[in-house]
C-alpha positions in Angstrom: 6.6 104.1 -46.7 10.3 104.6 -46.6 12.3 101.7 -45.3 14.4 102.1 -42.2 17.9 102.3 -43.5 19.2 100.5 -40.4 16.7 97.6 -40.8 16.7 94.8 -38.2 20.2 95.6 -37.1 18.8 98.7 -35.6 16.6 96.7 -33.3 19.2 94.2 -32.1 20.9 96.5 -29.5 17.5 96.9 -27.9 16.7 93.2 -27.8 20.0 92.2 -26.0 18.6 91.7 -22.5 15.4 90.0 -23.7 17.4 87.6 -25.9 19.6 86.5 -23.0 16.5 85.8 -21.0 15.0 83.8 -23.7 18.1 81.8 -24.3 18.4 81.2 -20.6 14.9 80.0 -20.3 15.3 77.7 -23.4 18.4 76.2 -21.9 16.6 75.7 -18.6 13.8 74.0 -20.3 16.2 71.7 -22.2 18.0 70.8 -19.1 14.7 70.2 -17.3 13.5 68.0 -20.1 16.7 66.0 -20.0 16.5 65.7 -16.3 12.9 64.5 -16.4 13.7 62.0 -19.1 16.6 60.7 -17.0 14.3 60.4 -14.0 11.7 58.6 -16.0 14.3 56.2 -17.5 15.6 55.7 -14.0 12.1 54.9 -12.7 11.5 52.5 -15.5 14.8 50.8 -14.9 14.0 50.6 -11.2 10.6 49.1 -12.0 12.2 46.6 -14.4 14.8 45.7 -11.8 12.1 45.3 -9.1 9.9 43.2 -11.5 12.9 41.1 -12.3 13.8 40.6 -8.6 10.1 39.7 -7.9 10.0 37.3 -10.8 13.3 35.7 -9.6 12.0 35.5 -6.0 8.8 34.0 -7.2 10.6 31.5 -9.4 12.9 30.6 -6.6 9.9 30.2 -4.2 8.1 27.9 -6.7 11.3 25.9 -7.2 11.7 25.6 -3.5 8.1 24.6 -3.1 8.4 22.0 -5.8 11.6 20.6 -4.2 9.8 20.5 -0.9 6.8 18.7 -2.4 9.1 16.1 -4.0 11.1 15.6 -0.7 7.9 15.3 1.3 6.5 12.7 -1.2 9.7 10.6 -1.1 9.9 10.7 2.7 6.2 9.9 3.0 6.5 6.9 0.6 9.5 5.5 2.6 7.6 5.9 5.9 4.5 4.2 4.5 6.4 1.3 3.1 7.4 0.3 6.6 3.7 -0.1 7.6 2.7 -3.7 8.4 -1.0 -3.1 8.8 -3.7 -0.5 8.0 -3.7 1.1 11.4 0.0 1.8 11.2 -0.3 3.0 7.7 -3.1 5.4 8.5 -1.4 6.7 11.6 1.8 7.4 9.7 0.0 9.1 6.8 -2.2 11.3 9.0 0.7 12.3 11.3 2.8 13.4 8.4 0.0 15.2 6.6 -1.2 17.0 9.7 2.3 18.1 10.7 3.0 19.6 7.2 -0.5 21.1 6.6 -1.0 22.3 10.1 -4.1 20.2 10.5 -5.5 19.7 14.0 -7.6 16.6 13.3 -7.8 14.0 10.6 -9.2 10.5 9.7 -8.2 7.8 7.3 -10.7 5.3 5.8 -9.7 2.3 3.7 -11.8 0.3 1.3 -12.8 -3.0 2.8 -13.7 -6.3 1.0 -17.3 -5.2 0.6 -16.3 -2.0 -1.2 -17.3 0.3 1.7 -14.9 2.6 3.5 -14.0 1.7 7.0 -12.2 3.8 9.6 -8.6 2.8 9.8 -6.9 5.6 11.9 -7.5 9.0 13.3 -5.2 11.8 14.4 -5.8 14.0 17.5 -9.1 14.1 19.3 -12.3 15.2 17.8 -16.0 15.2 18.3 -17.0 15.5 14.7 -20.1 13.6 13.4 -18.3 13.6 10.0 -15.7 11.1 11.3 -17.9 8.1 11.1 -16.8 4.4 11.3 -18.0 3.3 7.9 -19.7 4.7 4.8 -20.5 3.6 1.2 -19.5 5.3 -2.1 -21.8 8.1 -2.8 -22.8 8.5 0.9 -22.1 12.0 2.2 -19.4 14.4 1.0 -16.6 11.8 1.4 -18.6 9.1 -0.4 -19.3 11.5 -3.2 -15.6 12.3 -3.4 -15.0 8.6 -3.9 -17.3 8.6 -7.0 -15.8 11.9 -8.4 -12.2 10.9 -7.5 -11.6 14.6 -6.9 -10.4 16.4 -3.8 -12.9 18.6 -2.1 -12.3 21.7 0.0 -15.1 22.6 2.3 -15.3 26.1 3.7 -17.7 28.1 5.9 -21.0 26.4 6.5 -19.8 23.3 4.7 -17.1 22.8 7.4 -19.2 23.8 10.4 -20.0 20.2 11.2 -16.4 19.5 12.1 -15.1 20.5 15.5 -11.5 20.1 16.6 -11.4 19.4 20.4 -8.5 20.3 22.5 -7.7 20.2 26.2 -9.4 23.5 27.0 -11.7 24.4 24.1 -13.3 23.2 20.9 -13.1 25.2 17.7 -14.9 24.8 14.4 -12.7 24.0 11.5 -12.2 26.8 8.9 -11.4 24.3 6.1 -12.1 20.6 5.8 -10.1 18.8 3.0 -11.7 15.6 1.7 -9.0 13.8 -0.4 -9.5 10.5 -2.1 -6.4 8.3 -2.6 -6.8 7.5 -6.3 -5.1 4.6 -8.0 -6.2 4.4 -11.6 -9.9 3.9 -11.6 -9.9 2.7 -8.0 -10.0 4.6 -4.7 -8.4 2.3 -2.1 -8.6 5.0 0.7 -9.9 8.4 1.8 -8.3 11.1 4.0 -10.2 14.0 5.7 -8.2 16.9 7.3 -9.6 19.6 9.5 -7.8 22.9 9.5 -8.2 25.9 11.8 -7.0 28.3 9.0 -7.7 28.6 5.3 -5.7 26.2 3.2 -3.4 28.1 0.9 -2.2 27.1 -2.6 1.1 25.7 -1.3 -0.6 23.5 1.3 -3.0 22.1 -1.3 -0.2 21.6 -3.8 1.8 19.7 -1.2 -1.2 17.5 -0.5 -2.0 16.9 -4.1 1.7 15.9 -4.7 1.6 13.4 -1.9 -1.7 11.7 -2.6 -0.6 9.6 -5.6 2.4 8.2 -3.6 0.1 7.4 -0.6 -2.5 5.7 -2.9 0.2 3.5 -4.5 1.6 2.5 -1.0 -1.9 1.8 0.2 -2.7 -0.3 -2.9 0.4 -2.3 -2.3 -0.4 -2.8 1.4 -4.0 -3.9 0.6 -2.7 -6.4 -1.9 -0.2 -7.8 0.6 -2.9 -8.1 3.3 -5.2 -9.9 0.9 -2.4 -12.3 0.0 -1.7 -12.9 3.7 -5.3 -13.6 4.4 -5.5 -15.9 1.4 -2.4 -17.8 2.6 -3.7 -17.9 6.2 -7.1 -19.3 4.9 -5.2 -21.8 2.8 -3.1 -22.9 5.8 -6.2 -23.1 7.9 -8.0 -25.3 5.4 -4.9 -27.5 5.0 -4.6 -27.9 8.7 -8.3 -28.7 9.0 -8.0 -31.2 6.1 -4.9 -32.7 7.7 -6.7 -33.0 11.0 -9.6 -34.8 9.3 -7.2 -37.2 7.5 -5.3 -37.8 10.7 -8.5 -38.7 12.5 -9.4 -41.0 9.6 -5.9 -42.4 9.7 -6.1 -43.1 13.4 -9.6 -44.5 13.5 -9.7 -46.6 10.3 -10.5 -50.2 10.7 -8.1 -51.1 7.9 -4.4 -51.0 8.4 -2.5 -48.0 6.9 1.2 -48.3 6.2 3.5 -45.7 4.5 7.1 -46.3 3.6 9.9 -44.3 1.9 11.8 -45.2 -1.2 14.0 -47.6 0.7 11.1 -49.4 2.2 11.5 -47.9 5.7 8.3 -47.3 7.7 7.4 -43.6 7.9 4.0 -43.9 9.5 1.3 -46.4 10.4 -2.0 -46.4 12.3 -3.0 -48.5 15.3 -4.9 -51.0 13.1 -1.7 -51.8 11.2 0.3 -52.1 14.5 -2.4 -54.6 15.7 -2.0 -56.7 12.5 1.7 -56.9 13.0 1.3 -57.6 16.7 3.8 -55.0 17.8 3.8 -51.5 19.4 3.8 -48.7 16.8 7.1 -47.4 18.2 8.8 -50.7 17.5 7.8 -50.6 13.8 8.6 -47.0 13.0 11.8 -46.6 10.9 12.1 -50.4 10.2 11.9 -51.8 6.7 8.9 -53.8 5.5 11.2 -56.7 4.7 11.8 -57.3 8.4 8.1 -58.4 8.9 8.0 -61.2 6.4 9.8 -64.5 5.7 12.0 -65.1 2.7 9.2 -66.1 0.3 7.1 -63.1 1.1 10.1 -60.8 1.0 10.4 -61.6 -2.7 6.8 -60.4 -3.1 7.6 -57.2 -1.3 10.6 -56.5 -3.5 8.6 -57.1 -6.6 5.8 -54.8 -5.4 8.3 -52.0 -4.4 9.7 -52.1 -7.9 6.2 -51.7 -9.3 5.6 -48.7 -7.1 8.9 -47.2 -8.3 7.6 -47.5 -11.8 4.5 -45.6 -10.8 2.1 -48.5 -10.7 -0.7 -49.0 -8.3 -1.9 -52.5 -7.4 -3.4 -55.0 -5.1 -1.7 -58.2 -3.9 -1.7 -60.8 -1.1 1.1 -61.3 1.3 1.6 -62.9 4.7 3.1 -60.7 7.5 5.1 -62.3 10.3 4.1 -61.6 13.9 6.6 -61.9 16.8 5.2 -65.3 17.9 6.0 -66.7 14.4 2.5 -66.8 13.1 1.7 -65.4 9.7 -1.2 -63.1 9.0 -2.5 -63.2 5.4 -3.2 -59.7 4.2 -4.5 -57.9 1.2 -2.4 -54.8 0.2 -3.8 -52.0 -1.9 -0.7 -49.9 -2.7 -0.2 -46.5 -4.3 3.0 -44.6 -5.0 3.5 -41.4 -2.9 4.7 -38.3 -4.9 5.9 -34.9 -3.6 4.5 -31.5 -5.0 6.9 -31.8 -8.0 5.8 -35.3 -8.9 8.9 -37.0 -7.6 8.3 -40.4 -6.0 9.1 -40.4 -2.3 7.6 -43.7 -1.2 4.4 -45.6 -1.2 1.1 -45.9 0.7 -0.9 -49.1 1.4 -4.3 -49.9 2.8 -3.9 -53.3 4.5 -6.8 -55.7 5.2 -6.5 -58.6 7.6 -7.9 -61.5 5.5 -8.4 -63.7 8.7 -11.6 -61.7 9.2 -13.0 -62.9 6.0 -11.8 -66.5 6.0 
């Protein structure tokens, strides 16, 4: 076959229109690819920006929620520290929790001296059989939460036993939160909250953040109340003991005479006044040396010195009555000390020896 002397060059003039079309299509495809790539990059950038904004918003929301939880815990702690009794404590705790968790009814139980949980306060009105006056650890859902030391969230049928009563209707609670106030290994109190909507994560986090502060405040209050009761019981016992001693003091057949460090009379009973032959009022505040002659005054001075040295002892002395007669007496004297062991005077049991001679 004889080659075409013109070769490919002979074909080119015929391909001119087709080549322009091909080049145009190629350029269009290139521009289309570039445009699509730019759109994809733009879409990815928008998605990245949106994810960044969402992440920032979520981080901001979490930070705001954390700040709100800390603020609520601080304010709750301050409010609870002002409570003087368990009813005030429970009312304050429930009112604050219900207001922030949108609860419509709540109860607070505290652990009593027997280890059971007694109703301390309630919030709003309710007709719930779950809000009982007293229960033991392990008894019912609340009692089981005491043993577990874990918050419980009851939903659906588990919450149907709780009804929130209002002025015009009564509605079943959607959620019931049973929250122990845990302090180390102890559970000094329990809180139950009835909600008419589902408890979200933020509400539960707010509650969980507040419970330790409430448990600490309750533990402090219970300690203070126990100390007050112990002091009150001690005072009652001291008063009862003092009353018994006062009765013995007043009705004793023997004379009883107490003096201070200077020998002034600070107290005496009726029997002592009878020995001295004077009214009690006339003797109070006067020194013992005023009721003896010179010889017996020396005995008193010697015995006062012995009491100052911490000695106890018995001795005879003659007391002087207003008519000039002397009454022989046997003194059994003991130093009187204050709570720090400092001598503040002396105390004597006085027997009228005329009865035995």
